[in-house]
C-alpha positions as CSV (number, residue, x, y, z in Angstrom):
1,M,-17.1,17.6,-55.3
2,V,-20.3,18.8,-57.0
3,E,-23.5,16.8,-56.5
4,G,-26.7,16.6,-58.4
5,K,-29.7,14.4,-57.8
6,R,-28.2,10.9,-57.7
7,L,-24.8,11.7,-59.2
8,M,-21.5,13.3,-58.0
9,L,-18.9,15.0,-60.1
10,D,-15.5,14.7,-58.5
11,D,-11.9,15.5,-59.5
12,T,-10.4,12.7,-61.4
13,S,-7.2,11.2,-60.0
14,F,-4.2,10.4,-62.3
15,Q,-4.8,6.7,-61.4
16,E,-8.3,6.8,-62.9
17,L,-7.1,7.7,-66.4
18,A,-6.6,4.1,-67.4
19,A,-10.3,3.4,-66.6
20,I,-11.3,6.5,-68.5
21,C,-9.3,5.4,-71.5
22,E,-11.1,2.0,-71.3
23,M,-14.5,3.7,-71.1
24,E,-13.8,5.4,-74.4
25,Q,-13.6,2.0,-76.1
26,G,-17.2,1.2,-75.3
27,E,-20.5,2.2,-76.9
28,T,-19.4,5.8,-77.5
29,L,-16.4,4.9,-79.7
30,E,-18.1,5.9,-82.9
31,F,-19.1,9.3,-81.5
32,I,-15.8,10.5,-80.1
33,V,-12.2,10.7,-81.1
34,P,-10.6,8.6,-78.3
35,Y,-7.4,9.5,-76.7
36,S,-4.5,7.1,-75.9
37,L,-3.5,6.8,-72.2
38,E,-0.5,9.0,-73.0
39,K,-2.7,11.7,-74.5
40,H,-5.0,11.6,-71.5
41,Q,-2.0,11.9,-69.2
42,E,-0.7,14.9,-71.3
43,E,-4.1,16.6,-71.2
44,F,-4.6,15.9,-67.5
45,S,-1.4,17.8,-66.7
46,K,-2.4,21.0,-68.5
47,P,-3.6,23.8,-66.2
48,N,-6.5,24.8,-68.4
49,V,-7.9,21.2,-68.7
50,V,-10.2,19.8,-66.0
51,Y,-11.1,16.1,-65.7
52,K,-14.1,15.2,-63.6
53,T,-15.3,11.7,-62.7
54,I,-19.0,11.0,-62.7
55,R,-19.9,8.8,-59.8
56,Q,-23.1,7.1,-58.8
57,G,-22.6,6.1,-55.2
58,K,-19.0,4.8,-55.2
59,D,-19.2,3.6,-58.8
60,L,-17.4,5.4,-61.6
61,V,-20.0,5.7,-64.3
62,G,-18.4,8.2,-66.6
63,F,-16.3,11.3,-67.0
64,V,-16.1,14.8,-68.5
65,I,-13.2,16.8,-69.8
66,L,-13.5,20.6,-69.6
67,A,-11.2,23.1,-71.2
68,L,-11.1,26.6,-69.9
69,D,-11.0,29.0,-72.9
70,P,-8.5,31.8,-72.7
71,D,-11.3,34.4,-73.2
72,D,-12.2,33.9,-69.4
73,V,-15.9,33.6,-70.6
74,S,-16.3,30.2,-72.0
75,I,-15.6,26.6,-71.2
76,E,-15.4,23.8,-73.8
77,L,-17.2,20.6,-72.7
78,R,-14.6,18.7,-74.6
79,R,-15.9,15.2,-73.7
80,I,-18.6,13.5,-71.8
81,V,-18.6,9.7,-71.7
82,V,-21.1,7.6,-69.8
83,S,-20.4,3.9,-69.3
84,N,-24.0,2.9,-69.6
85,P,-25.9,5.4,-71.7
86,G,-29.7,5.8,-71.8
87,R,-30.3,6.1,-68.1
88,G,-30.3,9.9,-67.7
89,I,-26.8,10.1,-66.3
90,G,-25.6,12.3,-69.2
91,A,-28.5,14.7,-68.9
92,C,-28.1,15.0,-65.2
93,T,-24.3,15.5,-65.7
94,L,-25.0,18.4,-68.1
95,E,-26.9,20.2,-65.4
96,I,-24.1,19.7,-62.9
97,V,-21.5,20.9,-65.5
98,R,-23.5,24.0,-66.2
99,D,-23.6,24.9,-62.5
100,L,-20.0,24.0,-62.0
101,C,-18.9,26.2,-65.0
102,G,-20.8,29.2,-63.7
103,C,-20.3,28.9,-60.0
104,E,-16.8,27.3,-59.6
105,Y,-15.1,28.7,-62.7
106,G,-17.0,31.9,-63.1
107,R,-17.7,31.3,-66.8
108,S,-20.9,32.3,-68.5
109,R,-20.9,30.0,-71.5
110,V,-20.4,26.3,-72.1
111,W,-19.8,25.1,-75.6
112,L,-19.2,21.7,-77.3
113,D,-19.1,19.9,-80.6
114,V,-20.9,16.8,-81.5
115,F,-20.8,14.6,-84.6
116,E,-23.9,15.4,-86.7
117,T,-24.6,11.6,-86.8
118,N,-24.9,11.4,-83.0
119,S,-28.7,12.1,-82.9
120,H,-29.1,10.8,-79.3
121,A,-26.5,13.2,-77.9
122,R,-27.9,16.1,-80.0
123,Y,-31.4,15.4,-78.5
124,V,-30.0,15.4,-75.0
125,Y,-28.1,18.6,-75.5
126,E,-31.1,20.4,-77.0
127,K,-33.4,19.1,-74.3
128,A,-30.9,20.5,-71.7
129,G,-31.1,24.0,-73.4
130,Y,-28.1,23.9,-75.7
131,S,-28.5,25.6,-79.1
132,C,-26.6,25.0,-82.3
133,F,-24.5,27.9,-83.4
134,G,-22.3,26.6,-86.1
135,K,-20.6,23.7,-87.9
136,S,-17.1,22.4,-88.2
137,E,-15.5,19.3,-89.7
138,H,-13.2,16.5,-88.4
139,E,-11.7,14.0,-90.8
140,G,-14.6,14.5,-93.3
141,R,-17.3,14.2,-90.7
142,T,-19.6,17.1,-89.8
143,L,-19.4,18.5,-86.3
144,L,-22.2,20.6,-84.9
145,L,-21.3,23.3,-82.4
146,Y,-23.6,23.9,-79.4
147,E,-23.6,26.4,-76.6
148,I,-25.5,27.3,-73.5
149,L,-25.2,30.3,-71.2
150,T,-24.7,29.6,-67.5
């Protein structure tokens, strides 16, 4: 368990995947490519994919999915979803993730992609120190690639 300010990042249990799947259907739906429960279960079982639950006290308030890149240098922040955005939970979680990636996994770089239209997330990433290093595309939508060194 990793703690930061008022939040905790803990290992996600297999039983929590249904709640995570439900969270993806909330406000963030237009900004992510949601997984089915079966896809979450499949990803959860992969040794290079890490699910972490964001808790505020005992309440589940979000989750992150990390993917350890085979280069042993980078971690992809594949997904961050917060159940009630706009309260600083995502920004605080980004700090915890950066520390976790450097200290627990020994990685020196975290990268992610974000839809170009997700201006709020881009603002939060940039405020946390992430910089844009490229572009990609998903189903005709532009993705911006961001990175930060741990």
